[in-house]
C-alpha positions as CSV (number, residue, x, y, z in Angstrom):
1,M,42.0,211.1,-7.8
2,G,43.3,208.0,-5.9
3,W,42.4,204.7,-7.5
4,W,43.4,201.1,-7.4
5,Q,43.8,198.7,-10.3
6,V,42.0,195.5,-9.0
7,D,42.4,192.4,-11.2
8,A,39.7,189.7,-11.4
9,D,41.6,187.3,-9.1
10,T,42.1,189.9,-6.4
11,L,38.5,190.9,-6.5
12,A,37.3,187.3,-6.5
13,G,39.3,186.6,-3.4
14,S,38.3,189.8,-1.5
15,R,36.0,189.6,1.5
16,F,34.2,191.6,4.1
17,T,35.6,191.0,7.6
18,V,35.3,191.9,11.2
19,S,38.4,193.5,12.9
20,P,38.3,194.4,16.6
21,L,41.5,196.5,16.1
22,A,39.9,198.5,13.3
23,E,36.9,199.2,15.5
24,V,39.2,200.3,18.3
25,T,41.3,202.4,16.0
26,A,38.2,204.1,14.6
27,T,37.0,204.8,18.1
28,L,40.4,206.2,19.1
29,K,40.3,208.5,16.1
30,T,36.9,209.7,17.1
31,L,38.1,210.3,20.7
32,E,41.1,212.2,19.3
33,R,38.9,214.5,17.2
34,G,36.3,214.8,20.0
35,T,33.3,215.1,17.7
36,A,30.6,212.6,16.8
37,R,29.6,212.0,13.2
38,H,26.3,210.1,13.8
39,P,23.8,209.7,16.7
40,G,25.3,206.4,17.7
41,E,28.5,208.0,18.7
42,H,27.2,210.7,21.0
43,A,26.5,208.7,24.1
44,W,29.8,206.8,24.4
45,L,31.8,209.9,23.3
46,A,30.2,212.0,26.1
47,A,30.8,209.2,28.6
48,H,34.5,208.5,27.8
49,L,35.9,211.7,26.4
50,P,36.8,213.3,29.8
51,A,38.7,210.1,30.9
52,Y,40.5,209.9,27.5
53,R,41.6,213.6,27.7
54,A,42.7,213.1,31.3
55,R,44.8,210.1,30.3
56,L,46.6,212.0,27.5
57,A,47.1,215.0,29.8
58,A,49.1,212.6,32.1
59,D,51.0,211.2,29.1
60,P,52.1,214.1,26.8
61,I,54.4,211.8,24.7
62,T,51.5,209.6,23.7
63,A,49.3,212.6,23.1
64,L,51.8,214.0,20.7
65,L,52.3,210.7,19.0
66,L,48.5,210.5,18.3
67,R,48.2,214.1,17.2
68,I,50.9,213.5,14.5
69,G,50.0,209.9,13.7
70,Y,46.3,210.6,13.0
71,G,46.3,214.3,12.4
72,G,48.8,214.7,9.5
73,S,48.1,214.4,5.8
74,W,48.3,210.6,6.1
75,N,47.8,208.1,8.9
76,A,51.0,206.7,10.3
77,D,50.9,203.2,8.7
78,F,52.0,201.3,11.8
79,L,48.9,202.7,13.7
80,T,46.5,201.3,11.1
81,P,47.6,197.8,9.9
82,P,45.2,195.8,7.7
83,P,43.4,192.9,9.4
84,T,45.2,189.6,10.0
85,R,44.6,186.5,7.8
86,D,42.6,184.9,10.7
87,P,38.9,185.1,9.8
88,E,38.0,185.6,13.5
89,P,41.0,187.6,14.9
90,S,41.1,188.4,18.5
91,F,41.9,192.0,19.6
92,D,45.1,190.8,21.4
93,T,46.4,189.0,18.3
94,E,45.8,192.1,16.2
95,L,47.3,194.4,18.8
96,E,50.6,192.5,18.8
97,R,51.2,193.6,15.3
98,V,51.3,197.2,16.5
99,R,53.4,196.4,19.5
100,D,55.9,194.5,17.5
101,V,56.7,197.3,15.0
102,R,60.4,198.2,14.9
103,A,61.3,201.5,16.5
104,A,62.8,202.8,13.2
105,D,59.8,201.9,11.2
106,A,57.4,203.6,13.7
107,R,59.5,206.8,13.5
108,A,59.6,206.7,9.7
109,D,55.8,206.3,9.5
110,L,55.3,209.2,11.8
111,E,57.6,211.3,9.6
112,V,55.6,210.5,6.6
113,S,52.4,211.5,8.4
114,M,53.9,214.7,9.7
115,G,55.6,215.5,6.4
116,G,59.0,216.3,7.9
117,P,61.4,215.5,10.8
118,L,59.9,214.4,14.1
119,P,60.1,216.7,17.1
120,P,62.8,215.7,19.6
121,A,60.2,214.3,22.1
122,L,59.3,211.5,19.6
123,R,62.8,210.5,18.7
124,R,62.6,207.5,20.9
125,D,62.3,203.7,20.7
126,D,59.0,203.1,22.6
127,L,56.5,204.6,20.2
128,A,55.0,201.3,19.1
129,A,54.6,200.2,22.7
130,R,52.9,203.5,23.6
131,A,50.5,203.2,20.7
132,A,49.6,199.7,21.7
133,D,49.0,200.8,25.3
134,I,46.5,203.5,24.3
135,L,44.8,201.2,21.9
136,D,44.5,198.6,24.7
137,W,43.1,201.2,27.0
138,V,40.4,202.2,24.4
139,W,39.5,198.5,23.9
140,N,39.1,197.7,27.6
141,V,37.4,201.0,28.7
142,V,35.3,202.1,25.7
143,V,34.9,199.2,23.2
144,R,35.0,195.9,25.0
145,P,32.0,196.6,27.3
146,D,29.9,197.4,24.2
147,W,31.5,195.0,21.8
148,P,28.6,192.5,21.4
149,R,26.3,195.4,20.3
150,R,28.9,196.9,18.0
151,R,29.7,193.5,16.5
152,R,26.0,193.0,15.7
153,I,25.9,196.3,13.8
154,I,29.1,195.4,11.9
155,E,27.7,192.0,11.0
156,A,24.4,193.5,9.9
157,D,26.3,195.8,7.6
158,I,28.2,192.9,6.1
159,V,24.9,191.1,5.5
160,A,23.5,194.1,3.7
161,R,26.7,194.5,1.6
162,T,26.8,190.9,0.7
163,D,23.2,191.0,-0.4
164,R,23.9,194.0,-2.6
165,L,26.9,192.2,-4.0
166,G,24.8,189.3,-5.0
167,R,22.1,191.4,-6.6
168,G,24.1,194.1,-8.3
169,G,27.8,193.1,-8.3
170,W,30.8,194.9,-6.9
171,A,29.7,198.3,-8.2
172,A,26.5,198.1,-6.2
173,A,28.3,196.9,-3.1
174,L,31.2,199.4,-3.1
175,D,29.8,202.7,-4.7
176,D,28.8,204.3,-1.4
177,L,31.3,202.5,0.9
178,R,33.0,205.8,1.8
179,P,32.9,209.3,0.5
180,G,34.4,209.6,-3.0
181,M,34.6,205.8,-3.5
182,R,33.1,204.1,-6.5
183,W,33.7,201.4,-9.1
184,L,35.0,203.1,-12.3
185,G,34.9,200.0,-14.5
186,A,37.9,198.6,-16.4
187,S,39.1,197.0,-13.1
188,R,39.5,200.4,-11.4
189,L,38.3,201.2,-7.9
190,R,38.3,204.9,-7.0
191,I,39.3,205.1,-3.3
192,N,38.9,208.9,-2.8
193,A,39.0,212.2,-4.7
194,Y,42.6,213.0,-3.9
195,D,45.3,213.2,-6.5
196,Y,47.3,210.2,-5.4
197,P,49.2,207.9,-7.8
198,P,47.2,204.7,-8.7
199,R,48.2,201.4,-7.1
200,D,48.2,198.0,-8.9
201,L,46.6,195.4,-6.6
202,G,47.5,192.4,-8.8
203,R,48.2,189.3,-6.7
204,A,47.2,191.2,-3.6
205,R,44.7,190.4,-0.9
206,L,41.9,192.9,-0.4
207,S,39.6,193.2,2.6
208,F,36.6,195.5,3.3
209,V,36.2,196.2,7.0
210,P,33.1,198.0,8.5
211,V,33.4,199.9,11.8
212,T,30.6,201.6,13.8
213,P,32.3,205.0,14.3
214,G,32.0,207.4,11.4
215,R,35.7,207.2,10.5
216,G,37.3,205.4,7.6
217,W,40.7,205.0,5.9
218,V,42.7,202.6,3.7
219,A,45.6,200.5,4.8
220,W,48.2,198.1,3.4
221,D,51.3,196.2,4.4
222,E,54.5,194.7,2.9
223,A,52.7,191.4,2.4
224,R,50.5,193.1,-0.2
225,H,47.4,193.0,1.9
226,Y,45.1,196.0,1.2
227,A,42.1,197.0,3.3
228,V,39.3,199.6,3.0
229,I,38.0,200.5,6.5
230,Y,34.6,202.1,6.2
231,P,31.8,203.4,8.5
232,C,28.7,201.2,8.8
233,S,25.7,202.6,7.0
234,G,23.9,205.2,9.0
235,V,20.7,203.2,9.4
236,L,22.7,200.5,11.1
237,A,24.8,202.7,13.4
238,D,22.5,202.3,16.4
239,G,22.1,205.3,18.6
240,P,20.3,205.4,22.0
241,R,17.0,203.7,22.0
242,P,14.0,206.0,21.9
243,A,12.3,207.1,25.1
244,G,9.5,204.8,26.1
245,T,11.3,201.6,25.0
246,E,10.6,199.9,28.4
247,A,6.9,200.5,28.1
248,L,6.8,199.2,24.6
249,A,8.7,196.0,25.8
250,R,6.1,195.5,28.5
251,L,3.3,195.8,25.9
252,L,4.9,193.6,23.1
253,G,7.6,191.7,24.8
254,A,11.3,192.7,24.8
255,G,12.2,190.7,21.7
256,R,9.3,191.9,19.6
257,A,9.7,195.5,20.7
258,G,13.4,195.3,19.7
259,V,12.5,194.2,16.2
260,L,9.8,196.9,15.8
261,I,12.1,199.7,17.1
262,R,14.8,198.8,14.5
263,L,12.4,198.9,11.5
264,D,12.6,202.7,11.2
265,T,14.2,201.8,7.8
266,P,13.6,198.7,5.7
267,K,15.7,195.7,6.9
268,S,16.0,192.1,6.0
269,T,15.5,189.2,8.4
270,S,19.3,188.6,8.4
271,Q,20.0,192.2,9.3
272,L,17.5,192.0,12.2
273,V,19.1,188.8,13.4
274,A,22.5,190.5,13.4
275,L,21.3,193.7,15.0
276,T,19.1,192.2,17.7
277,G,21.3,189.2,18.6
278,Q,18.1,187.0,18.5
279,G,18.0,183.7,16.6
280,L,16.5,183.5,13.1
281,G,13.5,181.6,14.3
282,S,12.7,184.1,17.0
283,V,13.0,187.1,14.6
284,G,10.8,185.2,12.1
285,R,8.1,184.6,14.7
286,H,8.2,188.3,15.9
287,L,7.8,189.5,12.3
288,R,4.9,187.2,11.6
289,I,3.0,188.5,14.7
290,L,3.9,192.1,13.8
291,L,2.7,191.5,10.3
292,D,-0.6,190.0,11.5
293,A,-1.1,193.0,13.8
294,H,-0.5,195.3,10.8
295,L,2.3,197.0,12.7
296,V,4.8,196.0,10.0
297,L,4.7,195.8,6.2
298,R,7.1,194.0,3.8
299,R,8.2,194.3,0.2
300,R,10.6,192.4,-2.0
301,A,13.9,194.0,-3.2
302,G,15.6,191.7,-5.7
303,R,16.0,188.4,-3.9
304,S,15.5,189.9,-0.4
305,V,12.4,190.6,1.6
306,L,12.6,193.9,3.5
307,Y,10.4,194.7,6.5
308,Y,9.4,198.2,7.7
309,R,7.0,199.8,10.1
310,S,3.5,200.5,8.9
311,P,1.7,203.8,9.7
312,A,0.2,202.0,12.7
313,G,3.7,200.8,13.8
314,E,5.0,204.4,13.4
315,A,2.1,205.7,15.5
316,L,2.8,203.1,18.3
317,I,6.5,204.2,18.4
318,A,5.6,207.9,18.4
319,A,3.1,207.3,21.3
320,Q,6.1,206.3,23.5
321,A,7.7,209.7,23.2
322,P,7.6,211.9,26.3
323,Q,4.6,214.2,26.3
């Protein structure tokens, strides 16, 4: 199996972080595969897949680059760099790292991904520029219009992971981060179930990067920065709102209805703040009113208080479904 040796200093300095480029890359990988992995992906995939396929049909070189770079036994490293050191990186700043990759390095990475020599069509010097252009297209057409909502989901996942880290340590925070990943003890983090040689992360930087599409991978660079990119937990990967949302908003108010809708599974106040985009005071007031109306219940989980719909709240949501 593939595992990393993570010393105490590396683990102590690791962090969960937001990366617009990772979100765009995960979205591009989903468009490339053409299949959704959770309900939250269906709507945007159906809306944007025809345009994406038309763009690649008009640019067969980029289509081949992506098919090899993402479709081989290993992602081409230059397509999936770890996040920058900036705690709030812009997409443009991150994208420049892809665009600035040397031509020889891009070809070498693609050969590793392909497992052999490149076809003649890819023996060229503009591969990094082409990769950056398609990532930029995905950002502007697919991700950027929806980025505030996606970011709220990502931040909610970070809130939940940080809470689990505080209550149960790194084993609790990392064990279900991605399929096959778990903390083995003795400073060993299993990354996947494949038979890859172990890596020593001593004196390295380590980042954990949530994305809303259901695609994950690992990445590293020559500066010894390692990253685990993982899908947000399913309960946070928002899909389309249920039918009848507008009527519920008229009954309860839009803010309060938004809170109730998202309590299909237990969530903390901090998660609700991140998911709804409302302030902490507003979410707290909505929860108090919903509790007083017996539409919501709460329970303590360690140091967190989790809220969830009561049977009456479930019945109110169910009543909004089309008859």
